matplotlib code that plots the C-alpha trace (Angstrom):
import matplotlib.pyplot as plt

x = [41.5, 41.7, 40.0, 41.2, 37.8, 36.2, 33.9, 32.7, 32.0, 29.9, 28.0, 27.2, 26.1, 23.7, 22.3, 21.7, 20.0, 17.7, 16.6, 15.7, 13.4, 9.7, 8.4, 5.3, 5.0, 4.0, 0.6, -0.6, -4.2, -6.1, -4.7, -4.7, -8.1, -9.7, -7.9, -8.8, -12.4, -12.6, -10.9, -12.7, -15.0, -17.4, -16.6, -19.1, -19.3, -21.1, -23.5, -24.0, -27.2, -26.8, -26.7, -23.9, -22.0, -22.2, -21.1, -18.1, -17.2, -17.3, -15.1, -12.5, -12.4, -12.0, -9.2, -7.5, -7.8, -6.2, -3.4, -2.7, -2.7, -0.2, 2.1, 1.9, 2.8, 5.7, 7.1, 6.5, 8.2, 11.1, 11.5, 11.3, 14.0, 16.2, 15.9, 16.5, 19.5, 21.1, 20.3, 22.0, 25.1, 25.1, 25.1, 27.8, 30.0, 29.2, 30.4, 33.2, 35.1, 34.2]
y = [-31.8, -34.4, -34.1, -37.4, -39.0, -36.9, -35.0, -38.2, -39.7, -36.6, -36.8, -40.5, -39.8, -37.1, -39.3, -42.1, -39.7, -38.4, -42.0, -42.6, -39.5, -39.9, -38.8, -36.8, -33.1, -31.4, -30.4, -33.7, -32.8, -36.0, -36.4, -32.7, -31.8, -34.4, -33.0, -29.4, -30.2, -31.8, -28.9, -26.1, -24.0, -21.3, -17.8, -16.2, -12.4, -10.6, -7.9, -4.6, -2.5, 1.0, 2.6, 0.3, 0.9, 4.7, 4.3, 2.2, 4.7, 7.6, 5.6, 4.8, 8.4, 9.5, 7.1, 8.2, 11.9, 11.0, 9.1, 12.1, 14.5, 12.3, 12.2, 16.0, 16.5, 14.1, 15.6, 19.2, 18.6, 16.9, 19.8, 22.3, 20.5, 20.3, 24.0, 24.9, 22.6, 24.2, 27.7, 26.9, 25.5, 28.6, 31.0, 29.1, 29.1, 32.8, 34.0, 31.5, 32.6, 36.3]
z = [-23.4, -20.7, -17.4, -16.0, -16.3, -13.6, -16.1, -17.8, -14.3, -13.5, -16.8, -16.3, -12.7, -13.9, -16.6, -14.1, -11.7, -14.5, -15.3, -11.6, -11.5, -11.9, -15.3, -14.1, -13.7, -10.5, -11.8, -13.1, -14.1, -13.3, -9.8, -8.7, -10.1, -7.9, -4.8, -5.6, -6.1, -2.7, -1.0, -2.9, -0.8, -1.9, -0.9, 1.4, 1.2, 4.0, 2.8, 4.6, 4.6, 3.3, 6.8, 8.0, 4.8, 5.2, 8.9, 7.8, 5.1, 7.6, 10.1, 7.4, 6.3, 9.9, 10.5, 7.3, 8.4, 11.8, 10.1, 7.8, 10.7, 12.5, 9.5, 9.1, 12.8, 12.6, 9.4, 10.5, 13.8, 12.1, 9.7, 12.4, 14.5, 11.4, 10.6, 14.3, 14.4, 11.3, 12.5, 15.8, 14.0, 11.8, 14.7, 16.5, 13.4, 12.7, 16.1, 16.5, 13.4, 13.0]

ax = plt.figure().add_subplot(projection="3d")
ax.plot(x, y, z, "-o")
ax.set_aspect("equal")
plt.show()
């Protein structure tokens, strides 16, 4: 099969480009470990006393309850509107054709 030399030109171009690339990996250990050690910072965790922890727990629980109530209201209202809509359509179709 002859491709007119275009495929061999592509292959030689790829080989030439591979030879021009650098032979190191992205995570070269010696170079990157030094950079990471300079930039590494210790994590600082704030501690709470037991009273503040309980207050935070109660606040999170209250916010979760409010969020659930909101979802229940939205879904309940959506369901009610859907039922009323289909009931309305049913009554219209019932009296329109009978």
